[in-house]
C-alpha positions in Angstrom: 54.1 45.4 27.2 52.5 44.2 30.4 51.0 40.7 30.5 48.7 39.5 33.2 49.9 36.0 34.2 46.6 34.0 34.3 45.2 30.9 32.6 46.1 27.3 32.1 49.7 26.2 31.9 50.9 23.2 29.8 54.2 21.3 29.6 53.0 19.3 26.6 55.0 21.0 23.8 55.1 18.5 20.9 56.9 20.3 18.1 58.8 23.5 17.3 59.1 24.4 13.6 60.2 27.7 12.3 58.3 30.5 14.2 55.6 28.0 15.3 55.2 25.8 18.4 52.7 23.0 18.7 51.2 22.3 22.2 49.2 19.1 22.7 46.5 18.0 25.2 44.9 21.5 25.3 41.3 22.3 26.0 39.3 25.5 26.1 41.8 27.3 23.9 40.5 29.9 21.4 41.8 31.2 18.1 44.0 34.3 18.4 44.4 33.7 22.2 47.5 35.2 23.7 50.1 32.7 25.0 53.0 33.2 27.3 55.9 30.8 26.8 58.4 30.2 29.5 61.7 28.4 29.0 63.4 26.2 31.6 65.7 29.1 32.3 62.8 31.4 33.1 62.9 33.5 29.9 59.4 34.5 28.8 58.1 35.1 25.3 54.7 36.0 23.8 52.8 34.3 21.1 49.3 33.8 19.8 47.2 30.8 18.8 46.8 30.7 15.0 45.2 27.2 14.8 43.4 25.0 17.3 41.7 21.6 17.0 41.8 17.9 18.1 43.4 18.9 21.4 46.3 20.7 19.7 47.1 24.4 19.5 49.6 25.9 17.0 51.2 29.0 18.6 53.0 31.7 16.6 55.9 33.0 18.8 56.5 36.8 18.3 60.1 36.8 19.4 60.9 33.7 17.4 61.6 30.1 18.6 65.4 30.2 18.5 66.7 28.7 21.8 63.4 27.0 22.7 63.5 23.3 23.5 60.6 20.9 23.7 61.7 19.7 27.1 61.1 22.1 30.0 59.1 24.7 28.0 55.8 25.9 29.5 52.9 27.4 27.6 50.4 29.5 29.5 47.2 30.3 27.6 46.0 33.7 29.0 42.4 33.7 27.9 42.6 37.0 26.1 43.7 38.4 22.7 46.8 40.5 22.4 46.1 43.9 23.7 48.3 47.0 23.9 48.2 50.0 26.2 47.4 53.2 24.3 47.4 56.8 25.3 48.1 60.3 24.0 51.4 60.2 25.9 52.7 57.8 23.2 53.1 60.8 20.9 56.7 61.9 20.9 58.0 58.4 21.8 59.9 55.7 20.0 58.9 52.0 20.5 60.1 48.6 19.2 58.0 46.4 17.0 56.0 45.0 20.0 55.2 48.5 21.4 58.0 48.5 24.1 59.8 51.8 24.7 63.2 52.2 22.9 63.9 55.8 24.0 65.0 55.1 27.5 61.9 56.5 29.0 59.4 54.6 31.1 56.3 53.0 29.6 53.5 55.6 29.0 50.6 55.5 31.4 47.8 53.5 29.7 44.5 55.2 29.1 43.0 52.1 27.5 44.0 48.5 26.6 42.9 47.7 23.1 42.9 44.6 20.9 45.6 45.0 18.2 43.1 43.6 15.6 40.9 46.6 16.0 37.1 46.8 15.6 35.8 46.7 12.0 34.2 50.0 10.9 30.5 49.5 10.0 30.3 50.3 6.3 27.1 52.2 6.8 28.8 54.5 9.3 31.7 55.3 7.1 32.0 59.0 6.0 33.2 59.6 2.5 36.8 60.7 2.6 37.2 64.4 2.0 39.5 67.3 3.0 43.0 67.8 1.7 46.2 66.7 3.5 49.2 68.7 2.4 52.4 66.8 2.2 54.5 69.6 0.8 55.4 67.5 -2.3 54.2 68.9 -5.6 53.8 65.6 -7.4 51.5 64.4 -4.7 49.7 67.6 -3.7 49.2 68.9 -7.2 48.4 65.7 -9.1 47.7 62.9 -6.7 46.3 64.6 -3.7 46.1 62.8 -0.4 42.6 63.0 1.2 41.6 62.5 4.9 40.5 58.9 5.4 42.1 57.6 2.3 44.6 54.7 1.8 47.1 55.8 -0.8 50.1 53.4 -1.1 53.6 54.2 -2.5 54.9 51.6 -5.0 58.7 51.7 -5.1 61.7 49.6 -6.1 64.8 48.4 -4.4 67.3 51.2 -4.0 64.9 54.0 -4.7 64.3 56.9 -2.4 61.0 55.7 -0.8 62.5 55.9 2.7 63.4 59.6 2.2 60.0 60.2 0.8 58.3 58.5 3.8 60.4 60.6 6.2 59.7 63.8 4.4 55.9 63.1 4.3 56.0 62.2 8.0 57.8 65.5 8.8 55.8 67.8 6.6 52.2 66.4 6.5 49.6 68.8 7.8 46.0 70.0 7.4 46.4 73.5 6.0 44.4 76.4 7.3 43.0 74.6 10.3 44.0 74.5 13.9 43.3 70.8 14.5 45.0 68.0 16.3 47.2 66.2 13.7 49.4 63.2 14.4 51.7 60.9 12.4 52.1 57.2 13.3 55.2 55.8 11.6 55.7 52.0 11.5 59.0 50.7 10.1 58.8 47.0 9.4 61.9 44.9 8.8 64.2 48.0 8.3 68.0 48.0 8.7 69.5 49.8 11.7 70.8 52.7 9.6 67.3 53.2 8.2 65.8 53.2 11.7 68.3 55.8 12.8 67.5 57.9 9.7 63.8 57.9 10.4 64.3 58.7 14.1 66.8 61.5 13.4 64.6 63.0 10.7 61.6 63.4 13.0 63.7 64.5 16.0 65.7 67.2 14.2 62.6 68.7 12.6 60.6 68.7 15.8 57.9 66.6 14.2 58.6 63.8 16.8 56.4 65.8 19.2 53.3 64.9 17.3 54.5 61.4 16.1 54.9 57.9 17.4 57.6 55.7 15.9 57.4 51.9 15.9 60.7 50.2 14.8 60.8 46.5 13.8 64.5 46.0 12.8 65.8 43.6 10.2 67.6 41.5 12.8 64.4 41.2 14.9 62.5 38.0 14.5 60.6 38.1 11.3 57.4 37.1 13.0 57.2 40.4 14.8 56.6 42.0 11.5 53.1 40.7 11.5 52.3 42.4 14.8 54.1 45.8 14.3 51.6 47.4 11.8 48.6 46.3 13.9 50.0 47.8 17.1 50.7 51.1 15.2 47.2 51.1 13.7 45.6 50.4 17.1 47.2 53.5 18.5 46.1 55.4 15.4 42.5 54.3 15.8 42.5 55.3 19.4 43.8 58.8 18.6 41.5 59.2 15.6 38.2 57.8 16.8 38.4 58.3 20.6 40.6 61.5 20.9 39.5 63.3 17.7 43.0 63.5 16.1 43.5 63.5 12.3 46.1 60.7 12.0 48.4 59.8 9.1 49.8 56.3 9.3 52.9 55.5 7.3 54.0 51.8 7.1 57.2 50.8 5.4 57.9 48.2 4.0 54.7 46.2 3.4 56.9 43.8 1.3 58.7 42.7 4.5 55.3 42.2 6.2 54.2 39.9 3.3 57.5 37.9 3.5 56.7 37.2 7.1 53.3 36.0 6.1 54.9 33.7 3.6 57.3 32.3 6.2 54.4 31.4 8.6 52.4 29.9 5.8 55.4 27.7 4.7 55.9 26.6 8.3 52.2 25.5 8.5 52.7 23.7 5.2 49.8 25.4 3.6 49.1 25.2 -0.1 50.9 28.2 -1.6 49.4 30.8 -3.8 51.1 33.0 -6.4 54.9 33.1 -5.9 54.6 31.1 -2.7 52.5 33.7 -0.8 49.5 32.4 1.1 46.2 32.4 -0.6 44.7 34.5 2.1 47.2 37.4 1.6 44.5 39.6 0.0 42.3 39.2 3.1 45.2 39.8 5.4 46.3 43.0 3.7 42.7 44.2 3.6 42.6 43.7 7.4 45.3 46.4 7.6 44.3 48.8 4.9 40.6 48.9 5.7 41.3 50.3 9.1 41.7 53.7 7.4 38.6 55.9 7.1 36.3 58.4 8.8 33.3 57.6 10.9 30.0 59.6 10.9 29.6 61.8 13.9 33.3 61.5 14.9 35.8 64.4 14.5 38.9 62.4 13.8 40.1 60.5 10.7 42.7 57.8 9.9 44.6 58.1 6.7 47.2 55.5 5.5 50.2 55.7 3.2 51.7 52.2 3.1 55.0 51.9 1.3 56.0 48.7 -0.6 59.1 47.9 -2.6 58.1 45.9 -5.7 60.4 42.9 -6.3 62.3 43.4 -9.6 60.2 46.6 -10.1 57.3 44.4 -11.1 54.0 46.2 -10.5 52.2 42.9 -11.4 53.9 41.1 -8.4 51.2 39.8 -6.0 52.0 42.4 -3.2 51.5 45.6 -5.3 48.8 43.8 -7.4 46.6 42.9 -4.4 47.3 46.2 -2.7 46.1 48.0 -5.8 42.7 46.2 -5.6 42.2 47.3 -2.0 43.5 50.9 -1.9 42.3 54.1 -3.6 45.1 54.6 -6.0 48.9 54.5 -5.8 52.0 56.7 -6.0 54.6 54.9 -8.3 58.3 55.8 -8.1 60.3 55.6 -11.4 63.8 54.2 -11.7 64.3 56.3 -14.9 63.6 59.5 -13.1 65.8 58.4 -10.3 68.7 57.9 -12.7 68.1 61.5 -14.0 68.8 62.7 -10.4 65.1 63.8 -9.8 63.8 63.6 -6.3 61.2 62.5 -5.5 61.1 60.3 -8.7 57.3 60.1 -8.9 56.0 58.6 -12.2 52.8 60.7 -12.4 51.6 58.9 -15.5 51.4 55.6 -13.6 50.2 57.2 -10.4 46.6 57.9 -9.4 44.6 59.2 -6.4 41.1 58.0 -7.0 39.6 60.2 -4.3 41.3 63.4 -5.4 38.5 64.3 -7.9 35.3 63.3 -5.9 36.9 63.9 -2.5 38.3 67.4 -2.8 38.2 68.8 -6.4 34.4 68.4 -6.9 33.7 69.7 -3.4 36.1 72.7 -3.9 38.2 71.8 -0.9 41.3 73.5 -2.5 41.9 76.1 -5.2 39.3 76.5 -7.9 41.9 75.9 -10.7 43.4 72.8 -9.0 41.6 70.2 -10.9 42.0 71.8 -14.3 45.7 72.4 -13.8 46.2 68.8 -12.7 44.4 67.5 -15.8 46.4 69.7 -18.1 49.7 68.7 -16.6 48.8 65.0 -17.1 47.8 65.6 -20.8 50.8 67.8 -21.6 53.4 65.5 -19.9 51.9 62.4 -21.6 52.3 64.1 -25.0 55.9 65.2 -24.1 56.8 61.6 -23.3 55.3 60.3 -26.5 57.2 63.0 -28.5 60.5 62.0 -26.9 60.1 58.5 -28.2 59.2 59.9 -31.7 62.1 62.2 -31.7 64.5 59.3 -31.1 63.3 57.9 -34.4 62.8 60.9 -36.7 64.9 63.5 -34.8 63.8 66.9 -33.6 64.0 68.3 -37.2 60.9 66.2 -38.0 58.8 67.8 -35.3 56.6 70.8 -35.5 57.1 74.0 -33.5 54.3 73.1 -31.2 55.9 69.6 -30.7 59.2 71.3 -29.7 57.3 73.4 -27.1 56.0 70.1 -25.6 59.5 68.7 -25.4 60.6 71.9 -23.6 57.6 71.5 -21.3 58.5 67.9 -20.5 62.0 68.9 -19.3 60.6 71.9 -17.3 58.0 69.7 -15.7 60.6 67.2 -14.5 63.1 69.8 -13.4 60.8 72.5 -11.9 57.6 70.7 -10.9 58.6 67.1 -10.0 62.1 67.9 -8.6 62.4 69.4 -5.2 64.9 69.1 -2.3 64.4 66.7 0.6 64.0 69.7 2.9 61.6 71.7 0.6 58.1 72.0 1.9 55.8 73.6 -0.8 52.4 74.9 -0.1 49.6 73.9 -2.5 49.6 77.5 -3.8 53.3 77.3 -4.5 52.8 74.0 -6.3 50.0 75.4 -8.5 52.0 78.6 -9.3 54.9 76.5 -10.5 52.5 74.5 -12.6 51.2 77.7 -14.2 54.8 78.9 -14.9 55.6 75.8 -16.9 52.2 75.6 -18.6 52.7 79.1 -19.8 55.5 77.9 -22.0 52.9 76.2 -24.2 50.7 78.1 -26.6 47.5 79.2 -25.0 45.5 77.3 -27.6 47.0 74.0 -26.2 45.5 74.5 -22.7 42.3 72.6 -23.6 41.7 71.1 -20.1 41.5 74.5 -18.3 38.5 76.8 -18.1 38.9 80.2 -19.9 38.4 82.1 -16.7 41.4 80.4 -15.1 43.6 81.0 -18.2 42.8 84.7 -18.2 43.7 85.0 -14.6 46.9 82.8 -14.4 48.3 82.3 -17.9 51.6 84.3 -18.4 52.3 85.3 -22.1 56.0 85.0 -22.7 57.7 87.6 -25.0 60.2 86.2 -27.4 
């Protein structure tokens, strides 16, 4: 990242606390202004102003304050916000959490310098999200479809396979049937080194790296970088989507690490904590990330988000998933019970929802005519199968009717044939719906109450014996 060395320089550092540095005797300094900090040994670090008043400025240091001393440290206020160079040449590249190349290649030639906070989309100019993005994963494409311009988070738990799912989506995501520019921006926030190698290797081996940009903030990097990494990734995504006409999918993992960094800064500032110690403004802060997704009237491109967060103690009411659910248009929830059964991806479809699937693509007939009916029937049938499993544990299978036994069979087939697929399996939407019809055909035709008669006549397969 190139920084122009201009502006006023101060030697009046008064305090260093956690990731924050307090500079006194300042004037003409603005909120969010970029700061270059130079140690007595000549080492330079970047920061930004997060609070200013009464001649003092509180500076958040991106690389952390370890090794900084009050004596001899200079702070130069640069008179601008943090901007990053962006260009289409960044596709196919790997960067660190601050946007610096990690692949041994030189910095891409900048086409523009953009503020990492982006420009808010005028609500009146927002286009309603529509058009189907195929992930190749049946539980998402068939029942919780991802729509262009949507923000659809994945709620997971510690130790579950959300990293594999994220890499698979990044590798397989495409807009079917159209020859359009499609890009994936992948931001890994606070991940371990082996996870970073896994993401990078997955994209490189599949060839998907050519249309992807990977930003890696590692677990041993300063935690404060985690606040910047998603914004840099989204800035590139906005440039590609709204200025270059790309359809962009942004995957951010793990939002929980991002929220922990917010809590660390809040504690250092001695702010009054909110729920579980997180800052009271966390809802607004998360919204400043999620609301950068969307489509703009008159522009070709779109920006779709799939943030991934691991729920502490698998608690979906924890502040991070709770607030995320208020902002986004649904959620994909991973199940520990399905994971223990050896099912990948372990998507709990009964707790998952894509709010834009119906109005965005089903009602506008953007996919197959039977897609919506099949999805509704799968939900209804699997919900009944889960209820009957609980009942069978009490009364035994001997107390169930023949139809109930068919639903139990359907529940097992649904998990093993529809939900379960390999990490390398990339199913088209047609393949997904055909698998759905195969398992729905194990139920009596009279039980398919959610599907139109015309679709049943065309696709229902009567089984002999």
